[in-house]
C-alpha positions as CSV (number, residue, x, y, z in Angstrom):
1,M,63.0,-36.9,-15.0
2,L,65.8,-35.7,-12.7
3,I,65.9,-36.3,-9.0
4,I,68.7,-34.5,-7.1
5,L,69.8,-35.7,-3.7
6,I,72.2,-33.5,-1.7
7,I,73.8,-35.8,0.9
8,S,76.1,-33.2,2.4
9,Y,77.9,-30.0,1.3
10,T,80.9,-32.1,-0.1
11,H,78.9,-35.1,-1.2
12,M,76.4,-34.4,-4.0
13,A,74.8,-37.4,-5.6
14,I,72.2,-37.4,-8.4
15,F,69.8,-39.9,-9.7
16,L,69.1,-39.8,-13.5
17,E,66.2,-41.8,-14.9
18,N,66.0,-43.0,-18.5
19,V,69.7,-42.5,-19.3
20,L,69.4,-45.2,-21.9
21,D,66.5,-45.6,-24.3
22,V,64.7,-48.9,-24.6
23,H,66.5,-49.9,-27.8
24,T,70.0,-49.2,-26.3
25,I,69.1,-51.2,-23.1
26,E,68.0,-54.1,-25.2
27,A,71.1,-54.0,-27.4
28,I,73.3,-54.0,-24.3
29,T,71.4,-56.7,-22.3
30,D,71.2,-58.9,-25.4
31,T,74.9,-58.7,-25.8
32,L,75.5,-59.5,-22.1
33,A,73.2,-62.4,-22.2
34,D,76.1,-64.4,-23.4
35,N,77.5,-66.1,-20.3
36,T,80.8,-66.8,-21.9
37,L,81.6,-63.1,-21.8
38,F,81.8,-63.1,-18.0
39,E,84.7,-63.9,-15.7
40,D,85.6,-63.7,-12.1
41,G,85.3,-60.1,-11.0
42,R,88.4,-60.3,-8.8
43,K,90.5,-60.1,-11.9
44,T,89.8,-56.3,-12.1
45,A,90.0,-55.6,-8.3
46,G,92.9,-54.1,-6.4
47,K,94.6,-56.0,-3.6
48,T,92.3,-54.8,-0.9
49,A,89.0,-55.0,-2.9
50,R,89.9,-58.5,-4.1
51,L,89.3,-59.7,-0.6
52,V,85.7,-58.6,-0.5
53,K,84.7,-58.8,-4.2
54,K,82.5,-61.7,-5.3
55,N,80.8,-61.0,-8.6
56,L,81.2,-61.6,-12.4
57,Q,82.7,-59.0,-14.7
58,A,82.2,-58.9,-18.5
59,N,85.6,-59.4,-20.2
60,P,86.7,-55.8,-21.1
61,K,88.8,-57.1,-24.0
62,S,85.8,-58.6,-25.8
63,P,84.8,-56.6,-28.9
64,A,81.2,-57.1,-27.9
65,V,81.7,-55.7,-24.4
66,K,83.7,-52.8,-25.8
67,G,80.8,-52.0,-28.1
68,A,78.4,-52.1,-25.2
69,A,80.6,-49.7,-23.2
70,K,80.7,-47.3,-26.1
71,L,76.9,-47.2,-26.2
72,V,76.9,-46.2,-22.5
73,E,79.6,-43.6,-23.0
74,K,77.7,-42.1,-26.0
75,A,74.5,-41.9,-24.0
76,L,76.1,-40.2,-21.0
77,L,77.9,-37.6,-23.2
78,A,74.6,-36.8,-24.8
79,N,72.9,-36.3,-21.5
80,T,73.0,-32.6,-20.6
81,V,72.3,-33.1,-16.9
82,F,75.1,-35.7,-16.5
83,K,77.5,-33.4,-18.3
84,Q,76.7,-30.5,-16.1
85,A,77.0,-32.6,-12.9
86,A,80.1,-34.5,-13.8
87,L,81.9,-31.9,-16.1
88,P,83.7,-34.9,-17.6
89,V,87.2,-34.7,-19.2
90,K,87.2,-38.4,-19.9
91,F,86.0,-41.8,-18.6
92,A,88.6,-43.8,-16.7
93,K,86.8,-47.0,-17.5
94,I,83.3,-48.4,-18.1
95,M,82.6,-52.0,-17.1
96,F,79.7,-54.4,-16.7
97,N,79.2,-56.5,-13.6
98,R,76.7,-59.3,-12.7
99,Y,75.7,-60.5,-9.3
100,D,74.1,-64.0,-9.2
101,P,72.5,-65.4,-5.9
102,G,75.1,-65.3,-3.1
103,M,77.3,-62.7,-4.8
104,T,78.2,-59.4,-3.1
105,Y,80.9,-56.7,-3.1
106,G,81.9,-55.8,0.5
107,S,82.8,-52.4,1.8
108,H,85.6,-50.7,-0.3
109,M,86.7,-47.5,-1.9
110,D,87.4,-47.1,-5.6
111,D,91.0,-46.5,-6.6
112,A,92.1,-42.9,-7.0
113,I,93.7,-43.7,-10.3
114,I,92.2,-46.1,-12.8
115,A,93.8,-46.6,-16.3
116,N,96.1,-43.7,-15.7
117,T,93.1,-41.4,-15.0
118,R,92.1,-39.6,-11.8
119,T,88.7,-40.8,-10.6
120,D,86.6,-37.9,-9.3
121,L,83.2,-39.5,-9.7
122,S,81.8,-43.0,-9.8
123,F,78.5,-44.1,-11.3
124,T,76.3,-47.2,-11.4
125,L,73.9,-47.6,-14.3
126,F,71.2,-50.2,-13.5
127,L,70.4,-52.7,-16.3
128,S,68.0,-55.1,-14.5
129,D,64.5,-54.5,-13.4
130,P,64.6,-54.0,-9.6
131,E,61.7,-56.5,-9.3
132,S,63.7,-59.2,-11.0
133,Y,66.1,-59.7,-8.1
134,Q,66.3,-59.5,-4.4
135,G,69.1,-57.7,-2.5
136,G,71.8,-56.1,-4.6
137,E,71.4,-52.6,-3.3
138,L,74.3,-50.2,-3.8
139,V,75.0,-48.8,-0.3
140,L,77.0,-45.6,0.3
141,E,78.5,-45.4,3.8
142,R,78.1,-41.9,5.2
143,N,78.8,-40.4,8.6
144,D,75.2,-39.2,8.7
145,G,73.8,-42.6,7.8
146,N,74.0,-45.0,4.9
147,E,72.3,-44.4,1.6
148,S,70.8,-47.5,-0.1
149,V,70.2,-47.3,-3.8
150,K,68.3,-49.6,-6.1
151,L,67.0,-47.9,-9.3
152,P,64.9,-48.8,-12.3
153,K,66.4,-50.3,-15.4
154,G,68.1,-47.5,-17.4
155,A,68.6,-45.2,-14.3
156,L,71.9,-44.0,-13.1
157,Y,73.4,-43.0,-9.7
158,L,76.3,-40.6,-9.9
159,Y,78.4,-39.9,-6.7
160,S,81.8,-38.8,-5.5
161,A,84.4,-41.6,-5.9
162,N,85.8,-41.0,-2.4
163,A,82.9,-42.7,-0.7
164,L,83.1,-46.0,1.0
165,H,80.4,-48.3,-0.5
166,Y,79.3,-51.9,-1.0
167,V,76.8,-54.0,-2.9
168,A,74.5,-56.0,-0.7
169,P,74.3,-59.7,-1.4
170,V,71.9,-60.8,-4.1
171,T,69.5,-63.5,-2.7
172,S,67.5,-64.3,-5.9
173,G,67.6,-63.4,-9.5
174,Y,70.6,-61.6,-10.8
175,R,71.7,-57.9,-10.9
176,L,73.3,-56.5,-14.1
177,A,74.8,-53.0,-14.1
178,A,77.3,-50.8,-15.8
179,V,79.8,-49.1,-13.6
180,G,82.3,-46.4,-14.4
181,W,84.6,-43.6,-13.3
182,V,85.0,-40.1,-14.5
183,Q,87.7,-37.5,-14.4
184,S,86.0,-34.2,-14.0
185,R,87.2,-30.8,-15.3
186,V,86.6,-29.5,-11.8
187,R,88.5,-31.5,-9.2
188,L,86.7,-30.6,-5.9
189,A,83.2,-31.9,-5.2
190,E,82.1,-28.7,-3.4
191,H,83.1,-26.7,-6.5
192,R,81.1,-29.0,-8.8
193,E,78.1,-28.6,-6.6
194,I,78.2,-24.8,-6.8
195,L,78.5,-25.0,-10.6
196,F,75.6,-27.4,-10.7
197,D,73.5,-25.2,-8.5
198,L,74.1,-22.3,-10.9
199,Y,73.1,-24.5,-13.9
200,T,69.9,-25.5,-12.1
201,A,69.1,-21.9,-11.3
202,L,69.6,-21.0,-14.9
203,Q,67.2,-23.7,-16.0
204,Q,64.5,-22.4,-13.6
205,L,64.6,-18.9,-15.2
206,P,62.4,-18.7,-18.3
207,R,64.1,-17.2,-21.4
208,N,62.3,-13.9,-21.6
209,E,63.2,-10.2,-21.6
210,Q,62.3,-9.9,-17.9
211,N,64.9,-12.5,-16.9
212,Q,67.6,-11.6,-19.5
213,S,69.8,-9.7,-17.0
214,A,69.6,-12.3,-14.3
215,R,70.4,-15.1,-16.8
216,L,73.4,-13.2,-18.1
217,N,74.7,-12.7,-14.5
218,I,74.4,-16.4,-13.8
219,I,76.2,-17.3,-17.1
220,K,78.9,-14.7,-16.2
221,A,79.3,-16.4,-12.8
222,Q,79.5,-19.9,-14.3
223,N,82.2,-18.9,-16.8
224,N,84.3,-16.9,-14.3
225,I,84.1,-19.7,-11.7
226,M,85.2,-22.3,-14.4
227,R,88.2,-20.1,-15.2
228,L,89.1,-20.3,-11.5
229,W,88.5,-24.0,-10.9
230,A,88.9,-25.9,-14.1
231,D,92.0,-28.1,-14.5
C-alpha cells in the first residue's frame, strides 16, 4: 500500500508500507538485539548535530551491521515505487539507530555530503512497533507547519534531505530504525516530483488499446525530461 503526501511543490514526501517482509525484519531485529553492537550516536554526528544528538548507533564497521544494511539496501532497490520516487544513483550511507527512554535528537539538518556522496533524499525505515514505545516521532519542521511521523514496523518515510527535522524524546520502550541518504539521478526536488507524477499517471492508465497512445505520450515525456534533468 502506498500513501503519498505532497507537503509543498518543492517538498514531496512519501510513506511506503511493508518495505521489508516479515522474515527480513526479523533477521535485522534479531541481529540488532545484541546490545554490544551499539555505541554513542554522537560518534557519527557532525559538529553542530553532536550538540543535540543523544541516541545509540549500531557500529557501522561490524560485519553483522553491514549485513543488515545490505538487506535494507536490497529491499529498497527492489521496491519500484521507492526507485521511481528517489531515482537513486547510490546510497550515501545506511545506519541503524536506537532511542532508549530519555533519548532524543534535537533540531538539525543532514549534511549535504556524506561519505563523499551528495545527499538529495533522506529516509527513516521504522523497525519497532509504534505501540511498543512512547514518543520518538520524526518531526519535519516546515514553514506551513510541522509534520509528525510515527509509522508501523517495516514502513518507510522518504523526504528531501534539506529539511530541518528532529526526533522527539522517547519516554518509554525503545525506538529502533534504519536511516539513510540517497544521491538521486535528478538533483532538484521539484523535478523529481514531476517525474513521479508522470509515473503515477502511467500506473493509473490500464494497459489496453484505448490507452496505448496516451501511455506512449507519457513514456515519451518521461524519457525526454530525464534527458534534460538527469545528472
